[in-house]
C-alpha positions as CSV (number, residue, x, y, z in Angstrom):
1,M,301.4,157.9,286.4
2,T,300.7,161.0,288.7
3,H,296.8,160.0,289.5
4,I,295.2,163.6,290.4
5,L,291.8,163.6,292.0
6,I,289.5,166.3,291.7
7,A,286.8,167.1,294.5
8,G,284.3,168.9,292.8
9,G,282.8,168.8,288.9
10,G,281.5,172.7,288.8
11,V,283.2,175.1,286.8
12,A,286.3,174.9,288.7
13,G,287.0,171.4,289.1
14,L,285.9,170.8,285.2
15,T,288.5,173.9,284.0
16,T,291.2,172.5,286.0
17,A,290.8,169.0,284.8
18,L,290.9,170.4,281.0
19,A,294.1,172.5,281.9
20,L,295.9,169.5,283.8
21,H,295.4,167.3,280.6
22,A,296.6,170.1,278.2
23,A,299.7,170.5,280.4
24,G,300.2,166.5,279.8
25,F,298.9,164.7,283.0
26,E,296.4,161.8,281.8
27,R,295.4,160.2,284.9
28,I,292.7,162.6,286.6
29,T,289.5,161.9,288.3
30,V,286.8,164.4,289.1
31,T,284.2,163.5,291.6
32,E,280.9,165.5,291.7
33,A,278.3,165.0,294.5
34,A,275.1,165.2,292.2
35,R,273.9,162.3,290.3
36,E,273.8,164.3,287.2
37,L,275.0,167.5,285.9
38,R,271.8,169.2,285.3
39,P,271.1,172.8,284.1
40,V,270.7,174.4,287.6
41,G,271.4,177.9,288.8
42,A,271.3,181.1,287.0
43,G,273.7,183.1,285.0
44,L,277.1,184.4,285.2
45,N,279.6,186.6,283.5
46,I,283.2,185.6,282.3
47,M,285.6,188.3,281.9
48,P,287.9,188.5,279.2
49,N,291.0,187.1,281.0
50,A,289.1,183.9,282.0
51,V,287.6,183.7,278.2
52,R,291.0,184.0,277.0
53,E,292.0,180.7,279.3
54,L,289.0,179.0,278.0
55,D,290.2,179.7,274.3
56,E,293.5,178.4,275.2
57,L,291.8,175.2,276.1
58,G,289.9,174.8,272.9
59,V,286.4,175.1,274.4
60,L,285.4,178.7,273.4
61,D,283.8,177.5,270.0
62,A,281.7,175.4,271.8
63,L,280.6,177.8,274.3
64,E,280.1,180.9,272.3
65,P,276.6,179.7,270.8
66,H,275.4,179.4,274.2
67,A,276.4,182.7,275.4
68,V,275.9,186.4,274.6
69,R,278.8,189.0,274.2
70,T,278.2,191.6,276.9
71,R,279.0,194.7,275.2
72,E,278.2,197.2,277.5
73,L,277.5,197.7,281.5
74,R,275.4,200.6,282.9
75,Y,275.4,201.8,286.5
76,Y,271.9,203.2,287.6
77,H,270.9,205.0,290.7
78,R,267.5,203.6,292.3
79,S,265.8,207.1,290.8
80,G,266.5,206.1,287.4
81,S,269.5,208.6,287.2
82,L,272.3,207.1,285.0
83,I,275.7,207.0,286.9
84,S,277.9,205.6,284.0
85,V,278.1,203.5,280.8
86,E,281.1,201.2,280.4
87,Q,282.2,199.5,277.0
88,R,282.9,196.0,277.8
89,G,284.6,192.9,275.8
90,V,286.1,193.5,272.5
91,R,284.3,197.2,272.8
92,A,286.7,198.2,275.4
93,G,289.8,197.2,273.3
94,Y,289.9,193.4,274.6
95,H,290.9,190.7,272.4
96,W,288.6,188.6,273.9
97,P,285.0,189.0,274.6
98,Q,283.1,188.9,277.8
99,L,280.3,186.5,278.2
100,S,277.0,186.2,280.0
101,V,275.9,182.8,280.1
102,H,274.0,180.3,282.0
103,R,276.1,178.1,284.6
104,G,274.4,175.2,283.4
105,A,275.4,175.6,279.7
106,L,278.9,176.6,280.8
107,Q,279.3,173.3,283.0
108,R,277.7,171.3,280.2
109,V,280.3,172.3,277.7
110,L,283.3,171.9,280.3
111,A,281.9,168.5,281.2
112,A,281.6,167.5,277.7
113,A,284.9,168.4,276.8
114,V,286.6,166.6,279.9
115,R,284.5,163.3,279.0
116,E,285.8,163.6,275.3
117,R,289.5,164.5,275.9
118,L,289.9,162.2,279.4
119,G,287.7,159.5,279.0
120,P,284.0,159.0,280.2
121,S,285.2,157.7,283.4
122,A,287.0,160.7,284.2
123,L,284.1,162.3,285.7
124,L,282.2,160.3,288.6
125,T,278.9,161.7,289.4
126,A,276.9,160.6,293.0
127,V,280.3,160.7,294.5
128,R,281.2,163.3,297.5
129,V,284.5,163.6,298.9
130,T,283.8,164.0,303.1
131,G,286.9,164.0,304.1
132,A,290.5,164.3,303.8
133,D,294.0,163.8,305.3
134,P,296.0,166.3,303.7
135,L,299.3,164.4,305.1
136,A,298.8,160.5,305.4
137,A,301.6,158.2,306.9
138,D,303.2,157.7,303.2
139,G,303.0,161.6,302.5
140,L,300.2,161.3,300.0
141,P,296.7,162.8,300.8
142,R,294.0,160.2,301.7
143,V,290.3,160.8,300.9
144,S,287.2,159.6,302.0
145,L,284.4,159.1,299.6
146,D,280.9,158.8,299.8
147,H,279.0,157.2,296.8
148,R,275.0,157.2,296.5
149,D,273.5,156.0,293.6
150,G,269.8,155.5,294.2
151,G,269.2,153.1,296.8
152,R,272.9,152.0,296.7
153,H,275.4,153.5,299.4
154,G,279.1,153.0,299.6
155,C,282.1,154.4,301.1
156,A,285.9,154.1,300.4
157,S,289.3,155.6,301.0
158,L,291.7,156.6,298.2
159,A,295.2,157.9,298.3
160,P,295.6,159.7,295.1
161,D,299.1,161.7,294.1
162,L,297.5,164.8,294.2
163,L,294.3,166.1,295.7
164,I,292.6,169.2,294.5
165,G,289.7,170.8,296.4
166,A,287.3,172.4,293.7
167,D,284.5,171.7,296.2
168,G,282.9,175.2,296.7
169,I,282.3,177.3,299.5
170,R,281.6,174.4,301.9
171,S,284.6,172.4,300.8
172,A,285.4,169.2,302.7
173,V,288.9,169.7,301.4
174,R,289.3,173.1,302.7
175,A,287.8,171.7,306.2
176,A,290.9,169.5,306.5
177,L,293.4,171.9,305.9
178,H,291.8,174.3,307.9
179,P,289.5,172.3,310.5
180,G,287.6,174.2,312.7
181,E,287.0,177.5,310.4
182,G,283.4,177.4,310.9
183,D,280.3,178.7,308.7
184,P,280.8,181.1,305.9
185,P,280.3,184.6,307.4
186,W,276.8,186.5,306.5
187,N,277.0,189.9,305.8
188,G,273.0,190.4,306.7
189,Q,272.2,190.5,303.1
190,L,269.8,188.3,300.8
191,I,270.4,187.3,297.2
192,H,267.3,186.7,295.1
193,R,268.4,185.0,291.5
194,G,266.6,183.4,288.8
195,V,266.1,183.5,284.9
196,S,263.0,184.9,283.1
197,R,261.9,184.5,279.5
198,V,260.7,187.8,278.2
199,P,259.9,189.3,274.9
200,A,263.2,190.9,273.6
201,E,261.6,194.5,273.6
202,R,260.9,194.4,277.4
203,S,264.5,193.5,278.1
204,A,267.8,195.3,277.3
205,A,270.7,194.5,275.0
206,F,273.0,195.8,277.5
207,M,273.9,194.5,281.1
208,F,272.9,197.1,284.0
209,I,273.4,197.4,287.9
210,A,271.1,199.8,289.7
211,G,269.9,200.3,293.5
212,D,271.0,202.6,296.6
213,D,272.5,202.0,299.7
214,R,270.2,198.8,300.7
215,R,268.8,197.3,297.6
216,K,270.5,196.3,294.3
217,A,269.1,194.9,290.7
218,V,271.4,193.0,288.2
219,V,269.9,192.4,285.0
220,Y,271.5,191.1,281.7
221,P,270.3,189.0,278.7
222,L,272.0,185.3,278.4
223,T,270.7,184.7,274.8
224,L,270.0,186.4,271.6
225,P,266.1,186.7,270.5
226,D,264.9,182.8,269.3
227,A,262.4,182.5,266.8
228,E,259.1,183.8,268.7
229,G,261.4,187.1,269.6
230,T,262.2,186.4,273.2
231,V,265.6,186.3,275.2
232,L,266.5,184.5,278.4
233,V,267.4,187.0,280.9
234,N,269.4,186.9,284.0
235,W,268.4,188.7,287.3
236,A,269.9,189.0,290.9
237,C,268.4,191.2,293.5
238,V,269.9,192.0,296.9
239,G,268.4,193.5,300.0
240,P,268.5,193.1,303.8
241,G,267.4,190.1,305.6
242,T,266.4,189.1,309.0
243,A,268.1,187.4,311.6
244,G,266.6,183.8,311.1
245,D,267.6,184.1,307.0
246,G,271.2,183.7,307.9
247,T,270.5,180.6,309.5
248,A,274.0,177.9,309.3
249,A,272.0,175.6,307.0
250,H,271.4,178.2,304.6
251,R,274.7,179.4,304.3
252,G,275.9,178.2,300.7
253,D,272.6,176.6,300.0
254,W,272.0,177.9,296.2
255,N,268.8,175.9,295.7
256,R,266.2,177.2,298.2
257,R,262.9,178.2,296.2
258,V,260.8,181.1,296.8
259,P,257.7,182.4,294.9
260,P,259.0,185.0,292.3
261,D,256.2,187.5,293.3
262,A,257.7,187.3,297.0
263,I,260.7,189.7,295.8
264,A,259.0,190.9,292.6
265,R,256.7,193.3,294.3
266,H,259.6,194.9,296.1
267,F,261.1,195.9,292.4
268,A,257.6,196.6,291.2
269,D,258.3,200.4,290.5
270,W,262.3,200.0,289.2
271,E,262.6,200.8,285.8
272,F,265.5,201.6,283.8
273,D,265.4,202.8,280.0
274,G,262.3,201.5,279.5
275,V,263.1,198.2,281.6
276,R,260.7,196.9,284.4
277,V,262.7,195.1,287.0
278,G,259.7,193.9,288.6
279,E,258.3,192.5,285.1
280,I,261.3,190.7,284.5
281,L,261.2,189.2,288.0
282,A,257.6,188.3,288.0
283,A,258.1,186.3,284.6
284,A,260.5,183.7,286.0
285,E,259.4,180.2,286.9
286,A,261.3,179.8,290.0
287,A,263.7,182.1,292.2
288,Y,266.1,181.0,294.6
289,V,267.1,183.0,297.7
290,Y,270.2,182.5,299.7
291,P,272.4,184.6,302.3
292,M,275.0,186.8,300.9
293,V,278.0,185.0,302.2
294,D,281.8,184.5,301.3
295,R,285.1,183.1,302.9
296,D,287.6,185.1,304.9
297,P,291.0,185.0,303.1
298,L,293.0,182.1,304.4
299,P,296.8,182.0,305.2
300,H,297.8,179.2,303.0
301,W,295.9,177.4,300.8
302,S,298.1,174.2,300.3
303,R,299.7,171.7,302.5
304,G,301.5,168.7,301.1
305,R,299.9,167.4,297.9
306,T,296.8,169.0,298.7
307,T,295.4,172.4,297.4
308,L,292.2,174.3,296.9
309,V,291.0,176.3,293.6
310,G,287.8,178.3,293.2
311,D,285.5,179.1,295.9
312,A,287.1,176.5,298.0
313,A,290.1,178.6,297.6
314,H,288.8,182.4,297.6
315,A,284.5,182.0,297.9
316,M,283.9,185.9,297.3
317,Y,280.7,188.1,297.0
318,P,279.3,188.3,293.5
319,V,280.6,191.5,292.7
320,G,282.5,192.2,289.9
321,S,282.1,189.3,287.9
322,N,284.9,187.4,289.3
323,G,283.5,184.0,290.9
324,A,283.3,181.7,287.8
325,T,286.4,184.1,285.9
326,Q,288.9,183.5,288.5
327,S,287.8,179.8,289.0
328,V,288.8,179.4,285.3
329,V,292.2,181.4,285.8
330,D,293.0,179.1,289.1
331,G,293.0,175.9,286.8
332,R,295.0,177.4,284.4
333,A,297.7,178.6,286.7
334,L,297.8,175.4,288.9
335,A,298.3,173.3,285.7
336,H,300.9,175.5,284.6
337,A,302.7,175.3,288.0
338,L,302.6,171.4,288.1
339,A,304.0,171.4,284.4
340,T,307.0,173.5,285.1
341,H,307.7,172.0,288.6
342,R,309.0,168.7,289.0
343,D,308.3,168.4,292.6
344,P,304.8,168.7,293.0
345,V,304.8,170.4,296.6
346,A,306.7,173.1,295.2
347,A,304.8,173.4,292.4
348,L,301.8,174.0,294.8
349,A,303.8,176.8,296.5
350,A,304.4,178.5,293.1
351,Y,300.6,178.4,292.3
352,E,299.5,179.7,295.8
353,A,302.6,182.4,295.2
354,D,300.8,183.4,291.9
355,R,297.3,183.5,292.9
356,R,296.7,184.0,296.5
357,P,297.8,187.6,297.0
358,A,295.7,189.0,294.3
359,M,292.7,186.8,295.2
360,T,292.9,187.9,299.0
361,E,292.8,191.5,297.6
362,L,289.8,190.8,295.3
363,Q,288.0,189.1,298.1
364,L,288.4,192.2,300.3
365,A,287.5,194.5,297.8
366,N,284.3,192.9,296.9
367,R,283.5,193.1,301.1
368,R,284.0,196.8,299.7
369,L,281.6,196.7,297.1
370,G,284.4,196.6,294.2
371,P,283.5,198.8,290.9
372,E,279.9,198.6,292.6
373,V,280.7,201.5,295.2
374,V,280.0,204.2,292.6
375,I,276.0,203.3,292.9
376,R,276.6,203.9,297.0
377,L,278.7,207.2,296.3
378,A,276.1,208.6,294.1
379,H,273.1,207.9,296.8
380,E,275.1,209.0,299.6
381,R,275.8,212.3,297.7
382,A,272.6,212.4,296.0
383,P,269.9,210.5,297.3
384,A,267.0,212.0,295.6
385,G,268.7,211.4,292.2
386,F,270.9,213.9,290.0
387,P,270.7,215.5,286.4
388,D,274.5,215.4,286.2
389,I,276.5,212.5,287.8
390,D,279.8,214.1,287.1
391,A,278.8,217.0,289.5
392,V,278.2,214.2,292.2
393,V,280.7,211.6,291.2
394,P,283.3,213.2,288.9
395,P,284.5,211.3,285.9
396,A,288.2,210.7,286.9
397,E,286.8,209.3,290.6
398,R,284.5,206.8,288.4
399,A,287.6,205.6,286.2
400,G,289.6,205.4,289.1
401,I,287.4,202.9,290.9
402,A,287.0,200.7,287.6
403,A,290.5,200.8,286.8
404,R,291.9,200.1,290.2
405,Y,289.5,196.9,290.6
406,A,290.2,195.9,287.1
407,A,294.0,196.1,288.0
408,T,293.5,193.8,291.4
409,G,292.0,190.9,289.2
410,A,294.5,191.1,286.5
411,F,291.7,191.7,284.0
412,D,292.6,195.3,282.4
413,P,293.2,195.3,278.7
414,A,296.9,195.6,278.7
415,S,297.4,192.6,281.3
416,V,294.5,190.6,279.4
417,N,296.0,191.6,275.6
418,A,299.5,190.2,276.6
419,G,298.2,187.0,276.4
420,S,298.1,184.2,279.0
421,P,300.9,184.1,281.4
422,Y,300.4,180.5,281.4
423,G,301.3,179.2,277.7
424,G,299.6,179.9,274.1
425,P,299.7,182.7,271.9
426,A,298.4,186.0,272.4
427,R,295.9,185.5,269.1
428,G,292.8,186.8,270.7
429,R,289.3,186.5,269.4
430,A,288.1,190.3,268.6
431,R,285.9,189.3,265.9
């Protein structure tokens, strides 16, 4: 029986485990460096193409109570001028919704499904993959493991039939495939992120992205109003950093805390249709800061029986809601390739041929700001604001930017509504 080892118990690793199990594989082990899966991090958006795959995996019903259907996205110029309004998810004609959800909630739902379907021993916490040899003497990958549980510490070596690196932007598996790559490159900007609980009337029912050529704010609700009339709101603010902010130790460290006031004061006068960004930020219990980094596109993801998924394969700037989205799709694509090819090496080649070219284009598109480039264009052409956006960035130009980006990531309505290319009926969830 084929033993598949997945390094990393995040969105990419857990989705891949569920997809492999659904494709008929049973001996699957997921290792996660954290001692326990806690609701850390902030919010994320899952685009309809990934929601479709989660539906095929049978976890959408468990996830939706913890999420909000994103129905509208607005772009604003820093001055408060409205650039565009886009319908999203079902409202935009998709058969599946777009979901806004806390990363921790998504991870909990996926982990619970893995433990239920594969058994509690399939997900091993406090176990980190520290190194790998993709082509050991017997042709199988050999993996070095580090186990820390309280005061206990142990090391081990394992030779699975297949190794999947889902261990993030600082992936040990990626480093084994591409030694000497170095630290993730930094673009000189910092991201501050957090979640805040505020009265529903002080938030917005839509997602918005606002900014100019130097700063940006992304704000959207993660929950419906509770009994007290409050909602959980995700926010992310981007601005220039200094040389010391981008040190190697900080690149890929998502848990460096700073006082919320440190960033809130820089956005105190930002207001969009009644939503005060500074007020949202000031209500956060904690804020986290990290340099905006990604990874350069790779010439190959696989070697022998070792491959990569998610950020380990194609870490990209947080633009266009594609980080978690494409990680989910990766897992389904890899499982489909393995299920339809007798030779695992040929399967990995097919998976990479399917996914890597498009992800390379998406990584590069995100470096060019993806669909958010409309904000920069509006600022360059009318830095003080404008009464009529159509005279600044014409409708056809705005529509073309959005359409090209959606086509690059294969999340345009026609592609998504055609159903999963990885098996399953195109039944949709538009209700």
